[in-house]
PDB file as gemmi writes it, atoms N, CA and C in Angstrom:
CRYST1    1.000    1.000    1.000  90.00  90.00  90.00 P 1                      
ATOM      1  N   MET A   1     117.886  21.094  56.045  1.00  0.00           N  
ATOM      2  CA  MET A   1     118.374  22.339  55.440  1.00  0.00           C  
ATOM      3  C   MET A   1     119.808  22.310  55.439  1.00  0.00           C  
ATOM      4  N   GLU A   2     120.377  22.377  54.257  1.00  0.00           N  
ATOM      5  CA  GLU A   2     121.714  22.300  54.210  1.00  0.00           C  
ATOM      6  C   GLU A   2     122.368  23.682  54.436  1.00  0.00           C  
ATOM      7  N   GLY A   3     123.524  23.648  55.148  1.00  0.00           N  
ATOM      8  CA  GLY A   3     124.182  24.950  55.430  1.00  0.00           C  
ATOM      9  C   GLY A   3     123.428  25.653  56.522  1.00  0.00           C  
ATOM     10  N   ASN A   4     123.752  26.981  56.685  1.00  0.00           N  
ATOM     11  CA  ASN A   4     123.178  27.900  57.602  1.00  0.00           C  
ATOM     12  C   ASN A   4     123.061  29.198  56.932  1.00  0.00           C  
ATOM     13  N   PRO A   5     122.027  29.501  56.241  1.00  0.00           N  
ATOM     14  CA  PRO A   5     122.025  30.764  55.485  1.00  0.00           C  
ATOM     15  C   PRO A   5     121.568  31.909  56.391  1.00  0.00           C  
ATOM     16  N   PHE A   6     121.302  31.728  57.672  1.00  0.00           N  
ATOM     17  CA  PHE A   6     120.852  32.748  58.627  1.00  0.00           C  
ATOM     18  C   PHE A   6     122.068  33.081  59.576  1.00  0.00           C  
ATOM     19  N   SER A   7     121.877  34.066  60.269  1.00  0.00           N  
ATOM     20  CA  SER A   7     123.022  34.586  61.156  1.00  0.00           C  
ATOM     21  C   SER A   7     122.804  33.987  62.547  1.00  0.00           C  
ATOM     22  N   CYS A   8     121.746  33.269  62.839  1.00  0.00           N  
ATOM     23  CA  CYS A   8     121.505  32.616  64.077  1.00  0.00           C  
ATOM     24  C   CYS A   8     121.031  31.211  63.942  1.00  0.00           C  
ATOM     25  N   ALA A   9     121.269  30.403  65.024  1.00  0.00           N  
ATOM     26  CA  ALA A   9     120.879  29.055  65.002  1.00  0.00           C  
ATOM     27  C   ALA A   9     119.696  28.930  65.999  1.00  0.00           C  
ATOM     28  N   MET A  10     118.712  28.123  65.700  1.00  0.00           N  
ATOM     29  CA  MET A  10     117.520  27.900  66.680  1.00  0.00           C  
ATOM     30  C   MET A  10     117.148  26.433  66.581  1.00  0.00           C  
ATOM     31  N   PRO A  11     117.013  25.820  67.746  1.00  0.00           N  
ATOM     32  CA  PRO A  11     116.674  24.377  67.786  1.00  0.00           C  
ATOM     33  C   PRO A  11     115.140  24.294  67.304  1.00  0.00           C  
ATOM     34  N   VAL A  12     114.830  23.239  66.609  1.00  0.00           N  
ATOM     35  CA  VAL A  12     113.512  23.033  66.244  1.00  0.00           C  
ATOM     36  C   VAL A  12     113.108  21.576  66.549  1.00  0.00           C  
ATOM     37  N   THR A  13     111.899  21.432  67.056  1.00  0.00           N  
ATOM     38  CA  THR A  13     111.339  20.102  67.415  1.00  0.00           C  
ATOM     39  C   THR A  13     110.036  19.917  66.719  1.00  0.00           C  
ATOM     40  N   VAL A  14     109.664  18.629  66.449  1.00  0.00           N  
ATOM     41  CA  VAL A  14     108.369  18.357  65.691  1.00  0.00           C  
ATOM     42  C   VAL A  14     107.595  17.331  66.507  1.00  0.00           C  
ATOM     43  N   SER A  15     106.360  17.538  66.685  1.00  0.00           N  
ATOM     44  CA  SER A  15     105.459  16.456  67.170  1.00  0.00           C  
ATOM     45  C   SER A  15     104.422  16.242  66.107  1.00  0.00           C  
ATOM     46  N   VAL A  16     104.063  14.960  65.839  1.00  0.00           N  
ATOM     47  CA  VAL A  16     103.246  14.612  64.687  1.00  0.00           C  
ATOM     48  C   VAL A  16     102.225  13.722  65.240  1.00  0.00           C  
ATOM     49  N   GLY A  17     100.969  13.957  64.781  1.00  0.00           N  
ATOM     50  CA  GLY A  17      99.814  12.988  64.918  1.00  0.00           C  
ATOM     51  C   GLY A  17      99.392  12.380  63.644  1.00  0.00           C  
ATOM     52  N   ILE A  18      99.244  11.133  63.484  1.00  0.00           N  
ATOM     53  CA  ILE A  18      98.899  10.487  62.219  1.00  0.00           C  
ATOM     54  C   ILE A  18      97.719   9.643  62.355  1.00  0.00           C  
ATOM     55  N   ALA A  19      96.809   9.716  61.497  1.00  0.00           N  
ATOM     56  CA  ALA A  19      95.572   8.906  61.408  1.00  0.00           C  
ATOM     57  C   ALA A  19      95.462   8.399  59.973  1.00  0.00           C  
ATOM     58  N   GLU A  20      95.090   7.203  59.882  1.00  0.00           N  
ATOM     59  CA  GLU A  20      94.795   6.517  58.671  1.00  0.00           C  
ATOM     60  C   GLU A  20      93.281   6.594  58.205  1.00  0.00           C  
ATOM     61  N   PHE A  21      93.028   6.973  56.992  1.00  0.00           N  
ATOM     62  CA  PHE A  21      91.579   7.138  56.514  1.00  0.00           C  
ATOM     63  C   PHE A  21      91.132   5.728  56.027  1.00  0.00           C  
ATOM     64  N   HIS A  22      89.965   5.265  56.493  1.00  0.00           N  
ATOM     65  CA  HIS A  22      89.287   4.154  55.988  1.00  0.00           C  
ATOM     66  C   HIS A  22      88.035   4.683  55.265  1.00  0.00           C  
ATOM     67  N   ALA A  23      88.097   4.527  54.027  1.00  0.00           N  
ATOM     68  CA  ALA A  23      86.896   5.097  53.220  1.00  0.00           C  
ATOM     69  C   ALA A  23      85.592   4.459  53.507  1.00  0.00           C  
ATOM     70  N   GLU A  24      85.608   3.181  53.888  1.00  0.00           N  
ATOM     71  CA  GLU A  24      84.347   2.438  54.077  1.00  0.00           C  
ATOM     72  C   GLU A  24      83.713   2.814  55.394  1.00  0.00           C  
ATOM     73  N   THR A  25      84.515   3.227  56.343  1.00  0.00           N  
ATOM     74  CA  THR A  25      83.885   3.493  57.741  1.00  0.00           C  
ATOM     75  C   THR A  25      84.086   4.970  58.299  1.00  0.00           C  
ATOM     76  N   ASP A  26      85.002   5.645  57.717  1.00  0.00           N  
ATOM     77  CA  ASP A  26      85.357   6.963  58.328  1.00  0.00           C  
ATOM     78  C   ASP A  26      84.655   8.192  57.488  1.00  0.00           C  
ATOM     79  N   SER A  27      84.431   9.177  58.241  1.00  0.00           N  
ATOM     80  CA  SER A  27      84.153  10.484  57.644  1.00  0.00           C  
ATOM     81  C   SER A  27      85.327  11.455  57.756  1.00  0.00           C  
ATOM     82  N   LEU A  28      85.269  12.468  57.118  1.00  0.00           N  
ATOM     83  CA  LEU A  28      86.478  13.371  57.157  1.00  0.00           C  
ATOM     84  C   LEU A  28      86.601  13.915  58.673  1.00  0.00           C  
ATOM     85  N   ASP A  29      85.449  14.185  59.325  1.00  0.00           N  
ATOM     86  CA  ASP A  29      85.450  14.613  60.718  1.00  0.00           C  
ATOM     87  C   ASP A  29      86.165  13.533  61.636  1.00  0.00           C  
ATOM     88  N   ASP A  30      85.795  12.262  61.405  1.00  0.00           N  
ATOM     89  CA  ASP A  30      86.426  11.195  62.111  1.00  0.00           C  
ATOM     90  C   ASP A  30      87.935  11.196  62.029  1.00  0.00           C  
ATOM     91  N   LEU A  31      88.325  11.290  60.708  1.00  0.00           N  
ATOM     92  CA  LEU A  31      89.808  11.397  60.460  1.00  0.00           C  
ATOM     93  C   LEU A  31      90.518  12.437  61.179  1.00  0.00           C  
ATOM     94  N   ILE A  32      89.985  13.672  61.101  1.00  0.00           N  
ATOM     95  CA  ILE A  32      90.596  14.858  61.674  1.00  0.00           C  
ATOM     96  C   ILE A  32      90.528  14.763  63.214  1.00  0.00           C  
ATOM     97  N   ARG A  33      89.458  14.304  63.878  1.00  0.00           N  
ATOM     98  CA  ARG A  33      89.482  14.000  65.276  1.00  0.00           C  
ATOM     99  C   ARG A  33      90.502  13.097  65.738  1.00  0.00           C  
ATOM    100  N   ARG A  34      90.742  11.946  64.998  1.00  0.00           N  
ATOM    101  CA  ARG A  34      91.681  11.010  65.404  1.00  0.00           C  
ATOM    102  C   ARG A  34      93.141  11.508  65.316  1.00  0.00           C  
ATOM    103  N   ALA A  35      93.330  12.229  64.210  1.00  0.00           N  
ATOM    104  CA  ALA A  35      94.678  12.862  63.926  1.00  0.00           C  
ATOM    105  C   ALA A  35      94.974  13.906  65.090  1.00  0.00           C  
ATOM    106  N   ASP A  36      94.012  14.705  65.440  1.00  0.00           N  
ATOM    107  CA  ASP A  36      94.120  15.713  66.479  1.00  0.00           C  
ATOM    108  C   ASP A  36      94.348  15.061  67.839  1.00  0.00           C  
ATOM    109  N   ASP A  37      93.663  13.972  68.178  1.00  0.00           N  
ATOM    110  CA  ASP A  37      93.892  13.217  69.326  1.00  0.00           C  
ATOM    111  C   ASP A  37      95.351  12.726  69.386  1.00  0.00           C  
ATOM    112  N   ALA A  38      95.803  12.115  68.262  1.00  0.00           N  
ATOM    113  CA  ALA A  38      97.162  11.600  68.253  1.00  0.00           C  
ATOM    114  C   ALA A  38      98.202  12.686  68.331  1.00  0.00           C  
ATOM    115  N   LEU A  39      97.933  13.880  67.740  1.00  0.00           N  
ATOM    116  CA  LEU A  39      98.861  14.985  67.930  1.00  0.00           C  
ATOM    117  C   LEU A  39      98.929  15.454  69.334  1.00  0.00           C  
ATOM    118  N   TYR A  40      97.746  15.554  70.042  1.00  0.00           N  
ATOM    119  CA  TYR A  40      97.776  15.812  71.427  1.00  0.00           C  
ATOM    120  C   TYR A  40      98.610  14.823  72.298  1.00  0.00           C  
ATOM    121  N   ARG A  41      98.483  13.637  72.031  1.00  0.00           N  
ATOM    122  CA  ARG A  41      99.236  12.573  72.724  1.00  0.00           C  
ATOM    123  C   ARG A  41     100.645  12.670  72.448  1.00  0.00           C  
ATOM    124  N   ALA A  42     101.093  13.061  71.162  1.00  0.00           N  
ATOM    125  CA  ALA A  42     102.480  13.268  70.873  1.00  0.00           C  
ATOM    126  C   ALA A  42     102.975  14.430  71.623  1.00  0.00           C  
ATOM    127  N   LYS A  43     102.259  15.471  71.689  1.00  0.00           N  
ATOM    128  CA  LYS A  43     102.723  16.751  72.252  1.00  0.00           C  
ATOM    129  C   LYS A  43     102.864  16.574  73.829  1.00  0.00           C  
ATOM    130  N   THR A  44     101.931  15.889  74.456  1.00  0.00           N  
ATOM    131  CA  THR A  44     102.007  15.671  75.898  1.00  0.00           C  
ATOM    132  C   THR A  44     103.130  14.603  76.187  1.00  0.00           C  
ATOM    133  N   GLY A  45     103.509  13.813  75.261  1.00  0.00           N  
ATOM    134  CA  GLY A  45     104.470  12.673  75.541  1.00  0.00           C  
ATOM    135  C   GLY A  45     105.940  13.300  75.469  1.00  0.00           C  
ATOM    136  N   GLY A  46     106.118  14.564  75.068  1.00  0.00           N  
ATOM    137  CA  GLY A  46     107.461  15.096  75.086  1.00  0.00           C  
ATOM    138  C   GLY A  46     107.765  15.557  73.630  1.00  0.00           C  
ATOM    139  N   ARG A  47     108.989  16.052  73.483  1.00  0.00           N  
ATOM    140  CA  ARG A  47     109.439  16.596  72.121  1.00  0.00           C  
ATOM    141  C   ARG A  47     109.820  15.500  71.177  1.00  0.00           C  
ATOM    142  N   ASN A  48     109.734  15.853  69.876  1.00  0.00           N  
ATOM    143  CA  ASN A  48     110.099  14.993  68.730  1.00  0.00           C  
ATOM    144  C   ASN A  48     109.477  13.563  68.835  1.00  0.00           C  
ATOM    145  N   ARG A  49     108.167  13.608  68.891  1.00  0.00           N  
ATOM    146  CA  ARG A  49     107.397  12.349  69.007  1.00  0.00           C  
ATOM    147  C   ARG A  49     106.377  12.267  67.792  1.00  0.00           C  
ATOM    148  N   ILE A  50     106.119  11.049  67.486  1.00  0.00           N  
ATOM    149  CA  ILE A  50     105.099  10.597  66.570  1.00  0.00           C  
ATOM    150  C   ILE A  50     104.051   9.820  67.173  1.00  0.00           C  
ATOM    151  N   ASP A  51     102.840  10.129  67.014  1.00  0.00           N  
ATOM    152  CA  ASP A  51     101.828   9.157  67.657  1.00  0.00           C  
ATOM    153  C   ASP A  51     100.821   8.726  66.447  1.00  0.00           C  
ATOM    154  N   LEU A  52     100.585   7.416  66.352  1.00  0.00           N  
ATOM    155  CA  LEU A  52      99.668   6.903  65.357  1.00  0.00           C  
ATOM    156  C   LEU A  52      98.318   6.618  66.062  1.00  0.00           C  
ATOM    157  N   ALA A  53      97.290   7.211  65.365  1.00  0.00           N  
ATOM    158  CA  ALA A  53      95.903   6.901  65.938  1.00  0.00           C  
ATOM    159  C   ALA A  53      95.509   5.558  65.769  1.00  0.00           C  
ATOM    160  N   ALA A  54      94.806   4.985  66.783  1.00  0.00           N  
ATOM    161  CA  ALA A  54      94.369   3.644  66.767  1.00  0.00           C  
ATOM    162  C   ALA A  54      93.070   3.525  65.858  1.00  0.00           C  
TER     163      ALA A  54                                                      
END                                                                             
């Protein structure tokens, strides 16, 4: 975000869980579960982390 259009500043951190979808073997539920697991690992690992599901 360019500039500071608001009157106060606030630090923001992001944790991300990523899962790749394999159409031959995965269901949507599998994908969501793996992404959720990866997000949980990212959050428990500290701030500003990205975790890739196995």
